[in-house]
All heavy atoms as a GROMACS GRO file, in nm:
protein
  567
    1MET      N    1   0.082  -0.120   0.000
    1MET     CA    2   0.000   0.000   0.000
    1MET      C    3   0.087   0.127   0.000
    1MET      O    4   0.049   0.226  -0.059
    1MET     CB    5  -0.093  -0.004   0.122
    1MET     CG    6  -0.193   0.104   0.121
    1MET     SD    7  -0.311   0.076  -0.009
    1MET     CE    8  -0.431   0.194   0.026
    2VAL      N    9   0.201   0.121   0.065
    2VAL     CA   10   0.289   0.237   0.073
    2VAL      C   11   0.341   0.274  -0.067
    2VAL      O   12   0.348   0.392  -0.102
    2VAL     CB   13   0.405   0.213   0.170
    2VAL    CG1   14   0.506   0.325   0.165
    2VAL    CG2   15   0.352   0.197   0.311
    3ALA      N   16   0.374   0.173  -0.147
    3ALA     CA   17   0.423   0.200  -0.282
    3ALA      C   18   0.314   0.268  -0.366
    3ALA      O   19   0.342   0.363  -0.439
    3ALA     CB   20   0.469   0.071  -0.348
    4PHE      N   21   0.192   0.220  -0.354
    4PHE     CA   22   0.081   0.280  -0.428
    4PHE      C   23   0.060   0.425  -0.387
    4PHE      O   24   0.043   0.513  -0.472
    4PHE     CB   25  -0.046   0.198  -0.406
    4PHE     CG   26  -0.168   0.260  -0.466
    4PHE    CD1   27  -0.187   0.258  -0.604
    4PHE    CD2   28  -0.264   0.320  -0.388
    4PHE    CE1   29  -0.299   0.315  -0.662
    4PHE    CE2   30  -0.376   0.378  -0.444
    4PHE     CZ   31  -0.394   0.376  -0.582
    5LEU      N   32   0.063   0.450  -0.257
    5LEU     CA   33   0.044   0.588  -0.209
    5LEU      C   34   0.160   0.677  -0.252
    5LEU      O   35   0.140   0.795  -0.282
    5LEU     CB   36   0.028   0.589  -0.058
    5LEU     CG   37  -0.103   0.530  -0.006
    5LEU    CD1   38  -0.104   0.528   0.146
    5LEU    CD2   39  -0.222   0.605  -0.060
    6SER      N   40   0.280   0.622  -0.256
    6SER     CA   41   0.395   0.700  -0.304
    6SER      C   42   0.378   0.740  -0.449
    6SER      O   43   0.407   0.854  -0.487
    6SER     CB   44   0.524   0.619  -0.288
    6SER     OG   45   0.548   0.591  -0.152
    7LEU      N   46   0.330   0.648  -0.532
    7LEU     CA   47   0.303   0.680  -0.672
    7LEU      C   48   0.193   0.786  -0.683
    7LEU      O   49   0.203   0.878  -0.764
    7LEU     CB   50   0.263   0.555  -0.749
    7LEU     CG   51   0.373   0.454  -0.777
    7LEU    CD1   52   0.315   0.329  -0.842
    7LEU    CD2   53   0.480   0.514  -0.864
    8CYS      N   54   0.090   0.771  -0.602
    8CYS     CA   55  -0.020   0.868  -0.604
    8CYS      C   56   0.029   1.008  -0.566
    8CYS      O   57  -0.012   1.108  -0.628
    8CYS     CB   58  -0.132   0.824  -0.511
    8CYS     SG   59  -0.224   0.682  -0.570
    9ILE      N   60   0.114   1.017  -0.466
    9ILE     CA   61   0.166   1.147  -0.424
    9ILE      C   62   0.254   1.207  -0.533
    9ILE      O   63   0.247   1.328  -0.561
    9ILE     CB   64   0.241   1.134  -0.290
    9ILE    CG1   65   0.140   1.108  -0.179
    9ILE    CG2   66   0.322   1.259  -0.260
    9ILE    CD1   67   0.200   1.072  -0.046
   10ALA      N   68   0.337   1.125  -0.597
   10ALA     CA   69   0.422   1.176  -0.706
   10ALA      C   70   0.335   1.230  -0.819
   10ALA      O   71   0.364   1.336  -0.876
   10ALA     CB   72   0.514   1.066  -0.756
   11LEU      N   73   0.228   1.160  -0.853
   11LEU     CA   74   0.139   1.207  -0.959
   11LEU      C   75   0.062   1.331  -0.916
   11LEU      O   76   0.038   1.421  -0.999
   11LEU     CB   77   0.043   1.097  -1.001
   11LEU     CG   78   0.105   0.987  -1.084
   11LEU    CD1   79   0.003   0.876  -1.111
   11LEU    CD2   80   0.157   1.042  -1.215
   12ALA      N   81   0.025   1.339  -0.790
   12ALA     CA   82  -0.046   1.458  -0.741
   12ALA      C   83   0.043   1.582  -0.747
   12ALA      O   84  -0.002   1.690  -0.789
   12ALA     CB   85  -0.096   1.435  -0.599
   13VAL      N   86   0.169   1.567  -0.708
   13VAL     CA   87   0.263   1.679  -0.715
   13VAL      C   88   0.284   1.720  -0.860
   13VAL      O   89   0.287   1.840  -0.893
   13VAL     CB   90   0.396   1.642  -0.646
   13VAL    CG1   91   0.503   1.745  -0.674
   13VAL    CG2   92   0.374   1.625  -0.496
   14SER      N   93   0.298   1.622  -0.948
   14SER     CA   94   0.316   1.651  -1.090
   14SER      C   95   0.195   1.724  -1.148
   14SER      O   96   0.210   1.822  -1.222
   14SER     CB   97   0.342   1.521  -1.166
   14SER     OG   98   0.355   1.546  -1.304
   15ALA      N   99   0.077   1.678  -1.114
   15ALA     CA  100  -0.045   1.743  -1.163
   15ALA      C  101  -0.057   1.885  -1.109
   15ALA      O  102  -0.094   1.978  -1.183
   15ALA     CB  103  -0.167   1.661  -1.123
   16PHE      N  104  -0.022   1.905  -0.983
   16PHE     CA  105  -0.029   2.039  -0.925
   16PHE      C  106   0.070   2.132  -0.994
   16PHE      O  107   0.038   2.249  -1.021
   16PHE     CB  108  -0.004   2.033  -0.774
   16PHE     CG  109  -0.021   2.166  -0.707
   16PHE    CD1  110  -0.145   2.226  -0.700
   16PHE    CD2  111   0.087   2.232  -0.652
   16PHE    CE1  112  -0.163   2.350  -0.639
   16PHE    CE2  113   0.072   2.355  -0.591
   16PHE     CZ  114  -0.053   2.414  -0.585
   17TYR      N  115   0.189   2.083  -1.024
   17TYR     CA  116   0.287   2.166  -1.095
   17TYR      C  117   0.236   2.204  -1.234
   17TYR      O  118   0.254   2.317  -1.278
   17TYR     CB  119   0.422   2.093  -1.106
   17TYR     CG  120   0.524   2.178  -1.176
   17TYR    CD1  121   0.588   2.280  -1.109
   17TYR    CD2  122   0.554   2.158  -1.310
   17TYR    CE1  123   0.682   2.360  -1.173
   17TYR    CE2  124   0.646   2.237  -1.375
   17TYR     CZ  125   0.710   2.337  -1.307
   17TYR     OH  126   0.800   2.417  -1.370
   18GLU      N  127   0.171   2.110  -1.301
   18GLU     CA  128   0.116   2.141  -1.433
   18GLU      C  129   0.005   2.246  -1.422
   18GLU      O  130  -0.009   2.332  -1.509
   18GLU     CB  131   0.063   2.014  -1.500
   18GLU     CG  132   0.171   1.914  -1.535
   18GLU     CD  133   0.274   1.965  -1.633
   18GLU    OE1  134   0.242   2.051  -1.718
   18GLU    OE2  135   0.389   1.918  -1.626
   19LEU      N  136  -0.072   2.242  -1.315
   19LEU     CA  137  -0.174   2.346  -1.293
   19LEU      C  138  -0.108   2.481  -1.269
   19LEU      O  139  -0.157   2.584  -1.318
   19LEU     CB  140  -0.264   2.308  -1.176
   19LEU     CG  141  -0.364   2.197  -1.203
   19LEU    CD1  142  -0.434   2.157  -1.073
   19LEU    CD2  143  -0.466   2.239  -1.308
   20ILE      N  144   0.002   2.483  -1.195
   20ILE     CA  145   0.074   2.609  -1.172
   20ILE      C  146   0.125   2.664  -1.305
   20ILE      O  147   0.115   2.785  -1.330
   20ILE     CB  148   0.189   2.588  -1.072
   20ILE    CG1  149   0.133   2.562  -0.934
   20ILE    CG2  150   0.284   2.708  -1.071
   20ILE    CD1  151   0.237   2.522  -0.831
   21GLU      N  152   0.178   2.578  -1.391
   21GLU     CA  153   0.223   2.622  -1.523
   21GLU      C  154   0.108   2.682  -1.602
   21GLU      O  155   0.123   2.784  -1.668
   21GLU     CB  156   0.281   2.505  -1.603
   21GLU     CG  157   0.423   2.472  -1.571
   21GLU     CD  158   0.478   2.368  -1.667
   21GLU    OE1  159   0.399   2.298  -1.735
   21GLU    OE2  160   0.601   2.356  -1.674
   22TRP      N  161  -0.008   2.618  -1.596
   22TRP     CA  162  -0.125   2.667  -1.669
   22TRP      C  163  -0.169   2.802  -1.615
   22TRP      O  164  -0.198   2.894  -1.693
   22TRP     CB  165  -0.236   2.563  -1.659
   22TRP     CG  166  -0.364   2.603  -1.724
   22TRP    CD1  167  -0.384   2.642  -1.853
   22TRP    CD2  168  -0.492   2.609  -1.661
   22TRP    NE1  169  -0.517   2.670  -1.875
   22TRP    CE2  170  -0.586   2.649  -1.758
   22TRP    CE3  171  -0.537   2.580  -1.533
   22TRP    CZ2  172  -0.720   2.665  -1.730
   22TRP    CZ3  173  -0.671   2.594  -1.506
   22TRP    CH2  174  -0.761   2.636  -1.605
   23TRP      N  175  -0.175   2.815  -1.482
   23TRP     CA  176  -0.214   2.943  -1.423
   23TRP      C  177  -0.116   3.053  -1.461
   23TRP      O  178  -0.156   3.166  -1.489
   23TRP     CB  179  -0.226   2.932  -1.271
   23TRP     CG  180  -0.338   2.843  -1.225
   23TRP    CD1  181  -0.458   2.821  -1.289
   23TRP    CD2  182  -0.342   2.764  -1.108
   23TRP    NE1  183  -0.533   2.733  -1.219
   23TRP    CE2  184  -0.466   2.696  -1.106
   23TRP    CE3  185  -0.252   2.741  -1.005
   23TRP    CZ2  186  -0.502   2.609  -1.004
   23TRP    CZ3  187  -0.289   2.655  -0.903
   23TRP    CH2  188  -0.412   2.591  -0.904
   24ALA      N  189   0.013   3.022  -1.461
   24ALA     CA  190   0.114   3.121  -1.498
   24ALA      C  191   0.098   3.159  -1.646
   24ALA      O  192   0.114   3.276  -1.682
   24ALA     CB  193   0.254   3.068  -1.472
   25ALA      N  194   0.066   3.062  -1.729
   25ALA     CA  195   0.046   3.091  -1.871
   25ALA      C  196  -0.074   3.182  -1.890
   25ALA      O  197  -0.071   3.273  -1.974
   25ALA     CB  198   0.028   2.961  -1.949
   26LEU      N  199  -0.178   3.160  -1.813
   26LEU     CA  200  -0.295   3.249  -1.821
   26LEU      C  201  -0.259   3.389  -1.775
   26LEU      O  202  -0.305   3.488  -1.832
   26LEU     CB  203  -0.410   3.193  -1.737
   26LEU     CG  204  -0.479   3.068  -1.789
   26LEU    CD1  205  -0.587   3.023  -1.690
   26LEU    CD2  206  -0.540   3.091  -1.926
   27ALA      N  207  -0.176   3.399  -1.672
   27ALA     CA  208  -0.138   3.530  -1.619
   27ALA      C  209  -0.048   3.606  -1.716
   27ALA      O  210  -0.060   3.728  -1.728
   27ALA     CB  211  -0.067   3.513  -1.484
   28PHE      N  212   0.041   3.535  -1.788
   28PHE     CA  213   0.131   3.600  -1.882
   28PHE      C  214   0.063   3.640  -2.011
   28PHE      O  215   0.112   3.727  -2.083
   28PHE     CB  216   0.252   3.511  -1.914
   28PHE     CG  217   0.352   3.504  -1.804
   28PHE    CD1  218   0.415   3.385  -1.775
   28PHE    CD2  219   0.385   3.616  -1.729
   28PHE    CE1  220   0.508   3.377  -1.674
   28PHE    CE2  221   0.478   3.609  -1.628
   28PHE     CZ  222   0.540   3.489  -1.600
   29GLY      N  223  -0.047   3.577  -2.044
   29GLY     CA  224  -0.120   3.611  -2.166
   29GLY      C  225  -0.044   3.573  -2.291
   29GLY      O  226  -0.024   3.456  -2.321
   30GLN      N  227   0.005   3.673  -2.365
   30GLN     CA  228   0.074   3.650  -2.493
   30GLN      C  229   0.202   3.569  -2.478
   30GLN      O  230   0.238   3.495  -2.566
   30GLN     CB  231   0.106   3.782  -2.561
   30GLN     CG  232  -0.014   3.855  -2.616
   30GLN     CD  233  -0.072   3.785  -2.736
   30GLN    OE1  234  -0.124   3.675  -2.724
   30GLN    NE2  235  -0.064   3.848  -2.850
   31GLY      N  236   0.271   3.581  -2.367
   31GLY     CA  237   0.398   3.512  -2.347
   31GLY      C  238   0.383   3.369  -2.298
   31GLY      O  239   0.480   3.310  -2.253
   32ALA      N  240   0.264   3.314  -2.305
   32ALA     CA  241   0.239   3.181  -2.250
   32ALA      C  242   0.320   3.074  -2.320
   32ALA      O  243   0.377   2.986  -2.256
   32ALA     CB  244   0.090   3.148  -2.258
   33HIS      N  245   0.329   3.079  -2.452
   33HIS     CA  246   0.402   2.975  -2.525
   33HIS      C  247   0.551   2.980  -2.493
   33HIS      O  248   0.616   2.876  -2.482
   33HIS     CB  249   0.379   2.988  -2.676
   33HIS     CG  250   0.239   2.954  -2.716
   33HIS    ND1  251   0.192   2.826  -2.712
   33HIS    CD2  252   0.137   3.032  -2.758
   33HIS    CE1  253   0.066   2.825  -2.750
   33HIS    NE2  254   0.030   2.949  -2.778
   34GLU      N  255   0.605   3.099  -2.476
   34GLU     CA  256   0.746   3.111  -2.441
   34GLU      C  257   0.772   3.060  -2.299
   34GLU      O  258   0.873   2.998  -2.271
   34GLU     CB  259   0.794   3.256  -2.454
   34GLU     CG  260   0.802   3.306  -2.597
   34GLU     CD  261   0.665   3.347  -2.652
   34GLU    OE1  262   0.571   3.368  -2.572
   34GLU    OE2  263   0.654   3.357  -2.775
   35PHE      N  264   0.677   3.088  -2.210
   35PHE     CA  265   0.693   3.044  -2.071
   35PHE      C  266   0.684   2.892  -2.060
   35PHE      O  267   0.764   2.829  -1.991
   35PHE     CB  268   0.586   3.110  -1.982
   35PHE     CG  269   0.586   3.056  -1.842
   35PHE    CD1  270   0.683   3.096  -1.753
   35PHE    CD2  271   0.490   2.965  -1.801
   35PHE    CE1  272   0.684   3.047  -1.623
   35PHE    CE2  273   0.491   2.915  -1.672
   35PHE     CZ  274   0.588   2.956  -1.584
   36LEU      N  275   0.586   2.834  -2.126
   36LEU     CA  276   0.565   2.690  -2.114
   36LEU      C  277   0.673   2.610  -2.185
   36LEU      O  278   0.708   2.501  -2.142
   36LEU     CB  279   0.428   2.651  -2.168
   36LEU     CG  280   0.309   2.701  -2.086
   36LEU    CD1  281   0.179   2.665  -2.155
   36LEU    CD2  282   0.313   2.643  -1.946
   37GLY      N  283   0.722   2.659  -2.296
   37GLY     CA  284   0.826   2.588  -2.368
   37GLY      C  285   0.780   2.456  -2.426
   37GLY      O  286   0.858   2.362  -2.436
   38THR      N  287   0.653   2.446  -2.464
   38THR     CA  288   0.602   2.319  -2.517
   38THR      C  289   0.646   2.294  -2.659
   38THR      O  290   0.638   2.182  -2.706
   38THR     CB  291   0.448   2.317  -2.512
   38THR    OG1  292   0.398   2.426  -2.590
   38THR    CG2  293   0.396   2.325  -2.370
   39GLN      N  294   0.689   2.396  -2.729
   39GLN     CA  295   0.734   2.387  -2.868
   39GLN      C  296   0.629   2.322  -2.957
   39GLN      O  297   0.658   2.239  -3.042
   39GLN     CB  298   0.867   2.311  -2.877
   39GLN     CG  299   0.978   2.388  -2.812
   39GLN     CD  300   1.068   2.300  -2.728
   39GLN    OE1  301   1.046   2.181  -2.714
   39GLN    NE2  302   1.170   2.360  -2.672
   40GLY      N  303   0.504   2.355  -2.931
   40GLY     CA  304   0.395   2.307  -3.015
   40GLY      C  305   0.348   2.167  -2.982
   40GLY      O  306   0.266   2.111  -3.055
   41ASP      N  307   0.396   2.108  -2.874
   41ASP     CA  308   0.354   1.972  -2.839
   41ASP      C  309   0.226   1.979  -2.756
   41ASP      O  310   0.228   2.022  -2.641
   41ASP     CB  311   0.465   1.904  -2.758
   41ASP     CG  312   0.432   1.761  -2.722
   41ASP    OD1  313   0.333   1.706  -2.776
   41ASP    OD2  314   0.505   1.702  -2.640
   42PRO      N  315   0.113   1.933  -2.812
   42PRO     CA  316  -0.012   1.940  -2.736
   42PRO      C  317  -0.017   1.838  -2.622
   42PRO      O  318  -0.101   1.848  -2.534
   42PRO     CB  319  -0.119   1.911  -2.840
   42PRO     CG  320  -0.050   1.832  -2.945
   42PRO     CD  321   0.093   1.882  -2.947
   43TRP      N  322   0.071   1.740  -2.622
   43TRP     CA  323   0.071   1.634  -2.520
   43TRP      C  324   0.181   1.656  -2.416
   43TRP      O  325   0.216   1.562  -2.343
   43TRP     CB  326   0.089   1.497  -2.586
   43TRP     CG  327  -0.026   1.463  -2.674
   43TRP    CD1  328  -0.032   1.475  -2.808
   43TRP    CD2  329  -0.154   1.415  -2.632
   43TRP    NE1  330  -0.155   1.436  -2.854
   43TRP    CE2  331  -0.231   1.398  -2.748
   43TRP    CE3  332  -0.209   1.385  -2.508
   43TRP    CZ2  333  -0.362   1.353  -2.743
   43TRP    CZ3  334  -0.340   1.339  -2.504
   43TRP    CH2  335  -0.414   1.324  -2.620
   44ASP      N  336   0.235   1.776  -2.406
   44ASP     CA  337   0.346   1.802  -2.314
   44ASP      C  338   0.308   1.775  -2.169
   44ASP      O  339   0.384   1.713  -2.095
   44ASP     CB  340   0.393   1.947  -2.330
   44ASP     CG  341   0.510   1.978  -2.239
   44ASP    OD1  342   0.617   1.918  -2.260
   44ASP    OD2  343   0.493   2.060  -2.147
   45THR      N  344   0.191   1.818  -2.128
   45THR     CA  345   0.147   1.798  -1.990
   45THR      C  346   0.135   1.650  -1.957
   45THR      O  347   0.183   1.604  -1.854
   45THR     CB  348   0.012   1.869  -1.967
   45THR    OG1  349   0.030   2.008  -1.990
   45THR    CG2  350  -0.038   1.848  -1.826
   46GLN      N  351   0.072   1.576  -2.047
   46GLN     CA  352   0.054   1.433  -2.024
   46GLN      C  353   0.188   1.360  -2.023
   46GLN      O  354   0.210   1.269  -1.943
   46GLN     CB  355  -0.038   1.372  -2.130
   46GLN     CG  356  -0.181   1.417  -2.118
   46GLN     CD  357  -0.209   1.552  -2.185
   46GLN    OE1  358  -0.119   1.620  -2.231
   46GLN    NE2  359  -0.335   1.591  -2.187
   47ALA      N  360   0.279   1.401  -2.112
   47ALA     CA  361   0.411   1.338  -2.116
   47ALA      C  362   0.488   1.366  -1.987
   47ALA      O  363   0.554   1.276  -1.933
   47ALA     CB  364   0.490   1.388  -2.236
   48ASP      N  365   0.479   1.489  -1.936
   48ASP     CA  366   0.547   1.523  -1.811
   48ASP      C  367   0.494   1.438  -1.696
   48ASP      O  368   0.571   1.386  -1.614
   48ASP     CB  369   0.528   1.670  -1.777
   48ASP     CG  370   0.607   1.762  -1.868
   48ASP    OD1  371   0.693   1.712  -1.943
   48ASP    OD2  372   0.580   1.884  -1.866
   49MET      N  373   0.363   1.422  -1.688
   49MET     CA  374   0.304   1.344  -1.580
   49MET      C  375   0.337   1.195  -1.596
   49MET      O  376   0.362   1.125  -1.497
   49MET     CB  377   0.155   1.367  -1.574
   49MET     CG  378   0.120   1.507  -1.528
   49MET     SD  379  -0.054   1.539  -1.521
   49MET     CE  380  -0.107   1.423  -1.399
   50PHE      N  381   0.341   1.145  -1.719
   50PHE     CA  382   0.376   1.005  -1.742
   50PHE      C  383   0.521   0.979  -1.701
   50PHE      O  384   0.552   0.878  -1.637
   50PHE     CB  385   0.354   0.969  -1.889
   50PHE     CG  386   0.390   0.827  -1.921
   50PHE    CD1  387   0.315   0.722  -1.870
   50PHE    CD2  388   0.499   0.799  -2.001
   50PHE    CE1  389   0.349   0.591  -1.898
   50PHE    CE2  390   0.533   0.668  -2.030
   50PHE     CZ  391   0.458   0.563  -1.978
   51LEU      N  392   0.610   1.073  -1.734
   51LEU     CA  393   0.750   1.057  -1.695
   51LEU      C  394   0.767   1.066  -1.543
   51LEU      O  395   0.854   0.998  -1.486
   51LEU     CB  396   0.836   1.160  -1.766
   51LEU     CG  397   0.851   1.135  -1.917
   51LEU    CD1  398   0.927   1.251  -1.981
   51LEU    CD2  399   0.920   1.004  -1.944
   52ALA      N  400   0.684   1.145  -1.477
   52ALA     CA  401   0.687   1.148  -1.330
   52ALA      C  402   0.644   1.013  -1.274
   52ALA      O  403   0.704   0.963  -1.177
   52ALA     CB  404   0.596   1.258  -1.277
   53LEU      N  405   0.544   0.951  -1.335
   53LEU     CA  406   0.500   0.818  -1.293
   53LEU      C  407   0.610   0.715  -1.314
   53LEU      O  408   0.639   0.634  -1.225
   53LEU     CB  409   0.375   0.777  -1.370
   53LEU     CG  410   0.326   0.633  -1.350
   53LEU    CD1  411   0.280   0.613  -1.206
   53LEU    CD2  412   0.215   0.601  -1.447
   54ILE      N  413   0.674   0.718  -1.431
   54ILE     CA  414   0.782   0.624  -1.461
   54ILE      C  415   0.898   0.643  -1.364
   54ILE      O  416   0.955   0.546  -1.311
   54ILE     CB  417   0.829   0.640  -1.606
   54ILE    CG1  418   0.718   0.605  -1.703
   54ILE    CG2  419   0.952   0.557  -1.635
   54ILE    CD1  420   0.669   0.463  -1.695
   55GLY      N  421   0.935   0.768  -1.336
   55GLY     CA  422   1.044   0.795  -1.244
   55GLY      C  423   1.013   0.749  -1.102
   55GLY      O  424   1.099   0.690  -1.035
   56ALA      N  425   0.892   0.773  -1.056
   56ALA     CA  426   0.854   0.729  -0.921
   56ALA      C  427   0.852   0.577  -0.912
   56ALA      O  428   0.899   0.519  -0.813
   56ALA     CB  429   0.718   0.787  -0.884
   57ALA      N  430   0.799   0.511  -1.015
   57ALA     CA  431   0.794   0.364  -1.016
   57ALA      C  432   0.935   0.306  -1.021
   57ALA      O  433   0.965   0.208  -0.951
   57ALA     CB  434   0.711   0.315  -1.134
   58ALA      N  435   1.023   0.365  -1.100
   58ALA     CA  436   1.160   0.317  -1.109
   58ALA      C  437   1.233   0.336  -0.976
   58ALA      O  438   1.307   0.247  -0.932
   58ALA     CB  439   1.235   0.389  -1.220
   59ALA      N  440   1.212   0.450  -0.912
   59ALA     CA  441   1.276   0.474  -0.782
   59ALA      C  442   1.226   0.374  -0.679
   59ALA      O  443   1.305   0.322  -0.599
   59ALA     CB  444   1.249   0.617  -0.736
   60LEU      N  445   1.097   0.346  -0.680
   60LEU     CA  446   1.044   0.246  -0.587
   60LEU      C  447   1.101   0.108  -0.615
   60LEU      O  448   1.137   0.035  -0.522
   60LEU     CB  449   0.891   0.243  -0.596
   60LEU     CG  450   0.819   0.354  -0.525
   60LEU    CD1  451   0.672   0.354  -0.562
   60LEU    CD2  452   0.835   0.341  -0.375
   61ALA      N  453   1.110   0.072  -0.741
   61ALA     CA  454   1.161  -0.060  -0.776
   61ALA      C  455   1.309  -0.075  -0.739
   61ALA      O  456   1.351  -0.181  -0.691
   61ALA     CB  457   1.142  -0.085  -0.926
   62VAL      N  458   1.387   0.029  -0.759
   62VAL     CA  459   1.531   0.021  -0.736
   62VAL      C  460   1.567   0.039  -0.588
   62VAL      O  461   1.656  -0.030  -0.536
   62VAL     CB  462   1.605   0.126  -0.822
   62VAL    CG1  463   1.750   0.136  -0.785
   62VAL    CG2  464   1.587   0.093  -0.969
   63LEU      N  465   1.497   0.128  -0.519
   63LEU     CA  466   1.539   0.166  -0.384
   63LEU      C  467   1.460   0.101  -0.271
   63LEU      O  468   1.497   0.118  -0.154
   63LEU     CB  469   1.534   0.318  -0.370
   63LEU     CG  470   1.624   0.395  -0.466
   63LEU    CD1  471   1.599   0.544  -0.454
   63LEU    CD2  472   1.769   0.361  -0.441
   64SER      N  473   1.353   0.029  -0.300
   64SER     CA  474   1.270  -0.028  -0.193
   64SER      C  475   1.346  -0.126  -0.106
   64SER      O  476   1.337  -0.123   0.017
   64SER     CB  477   1.147  -0.096  -0.251
   64SER     OG  478   1.059  -0.001  -0.303
   65ARG      N  479   1.421  -0.216  -0.167
   65ARG     CA  480   1.495  -0.316  -0.089
   65ARG      C  481   1.602  -0.249  -0.002
   65ARG      O  482   1.622  -0.288   0.114
   65ARG     CB  483   1.559  -0.418  -0.180
   65ARG     CG  484   1.459  -0.512  -0.239
   65ARG     CD  485   1.527  -0.621  -0.317
   65ARG     NE  486   1.426  -0.705  -0.380
   65ARG     CZ  487   1.453  -0.794  -0.471
   65ARG    NH1  488   1.578  -0.812  -0.512
   65ARG    NH2  489   1.357  -0.867  -0.523
   66LEU      N  490   1.671  -0.151  -0.058
   66LEU     CA  491   1.772  -0.078   0.019
   66LEU      C  492   1.708  -0.010   0.140
   66LEU      O  493   1.759  -0.017   0.252
   66LEU     CB  494   1.842   0.026  -0.069
   66LEU     CG  495   1.941   0.118   0.000
   66LEU    CD1  496   2.059   0.040   0.054
   66LEU    CD2  497   1.985   0.227  -0.094
   67HIS      N  498   1.594   0.050   0.119
   67HIS     CA  499   1.523   0.117   0.228
   67HIS      C  500   1.479   0.017   0.334
   67HIS      O  501   1.494   0.043   0.455
   67HIS     CB  502   1.402   0.192   0.169
   67HIS     CG  503   1.328   0.271   0.270
   67HIS    ND1  504   1.203   0.236   0.314
   67HIS    CD2  505   1.361   0.385   0.336
   67HIS    CE1  506   1.162   0.324   0.403
   67HIS    NE2  507   1.255   0.416   0.418
   68ASP      N  508   1.429  -0.098   0.292
   68ASP     CA  509   1.386  -0.201   0.387
   68ASP      C  510   1.504  -0.251   0.469
   68ASP      O  511   1.491  -0.274   0.590
   68ASP     CB  512   1.318  -0.317   0.314
   68ASP     CG  513   1.184  -0.277   0.255
   68ASP    OD1  514   1.128  -0.174   0.298
   68ASP    OD2  515   1.136  -0.349   0.166
   69ARG      N  516   1.620  -0.270   0.406
   69ARG     CA  517   1.738  -0.315   0.479
   69ARG      C  518   1.784  -0.212   0.580
   69ARG      O  519   1.825  -0.246   0.692
   69ARG     CB  520   1.852  -0.347   0.382
   69ARG     CG  521   1.838  -0.486   0.321
   69ARG     CD  522   1.957  -0.517   0.235
   69ARG     NE  523   1.925  -0.461   0.103
   69ARG     CZ  524   2.013  -0.427   0.011
   69ARG    NH1  525   2.140  -0.441   0.032
   69ARG    NH2  526   1.973  -0.380  -0.104
   70GLN      N  527   1.778  -0.085   0.542
   70GLN     CA  528   1.820   0.020   0.635
   70GLN      C  529   1.725   0.027   0.755
   70GLN      O  530   1.769   0.048   0.868
   70GLN     CB  531   1.826   0.154   0.564
   70GLN     CG  532   1.942   0.164   0.467
   70GLN     CD  533   1.940   0.296   0.390
   70GLN    OE1  534   1.841   0.368   0.388
   70GLN    NE2  535   2.053   0.325   0.326
   71ILE      N  536   1.598   0.008   0.733
   71ILE     CA  537   1.502   0.009   0.844
   71ILE      C  538   1.525  -0.113   0.934
   71ILE      O  539   1.517  -0.103   1.056
   71ILE     CB  540   1.358   0.014   0.790
   71ILE    CG1  541   1.331   0.151   0.731
   71ILE    CG2  542   1.258  -0.018   0.901
   71ILE    CD1  543   1.195   0.166   0.667
   72ALA      N  544   1.554  -0.227   0.873
   72ALA     CA  545   1.577  -0.348   0.952
   72ALA      C  546   1.700  -0.334   1.041
   72ALA      O  547   1.704  -0.390   1.152
   72ALA     CB  548   1.593  -0.468   0.859
   73ARG      N  549   1.803  -0.261   0.995
   73ARG     CA  550   1.922  -0.238   1.076
   73ARG      C  551   1.894  -0.154   1.200
   73ARG      O  552   1.964  -0.164   1.300
   73ARG     CB  553   2.030  -0.171   0.994
   73ARG     CG  554   2.115  -0.270   0.919
   73ARG     CD  555   2.236  -0.201   0.861
   73ARG     NE  556   2.229  -0.224   0.717
   73ARG     CZ  557   2.277  -0.145   0.624
   73ARG    NH1  558   2.338  -0.034   0.660
   73ARG    NH2  559   2.266  -0.175   0.499
   74LEU      N  560   1.795  -0.070   1.192
   74LEU     CA  561   1.762   0.015   1.307
   74LEU      C  562   1.699  -0.069   1.415
   74LEU      O  563   1.706  -0.053   1.528
   74LEU     CB  564   1.665   0.127   1.266
   74LEU     CG  565   1.722   0.232   1.173
   74LEU    CD1  566   1.612   0.328   1.132
   74LEU    CD2  567   1.834   0.308   1.241
   0.00000   0.00000   0.00000
């Protein structure tokens, strides 16, 4: 359950950051495309969130055993 919640938190942080980018783009008006740096990619937000999911899953897969061993030593 902890791994699932960790993935959920990583995705929630990623989604919140994407909302901040969107709000900033609305505030900048004309300069939104320069601020976002999407370079015309309509799927930039989804790709960013997917890569956050992949990174969190990879970190859990690679570091979970190390973390468990360190806790067991305590």
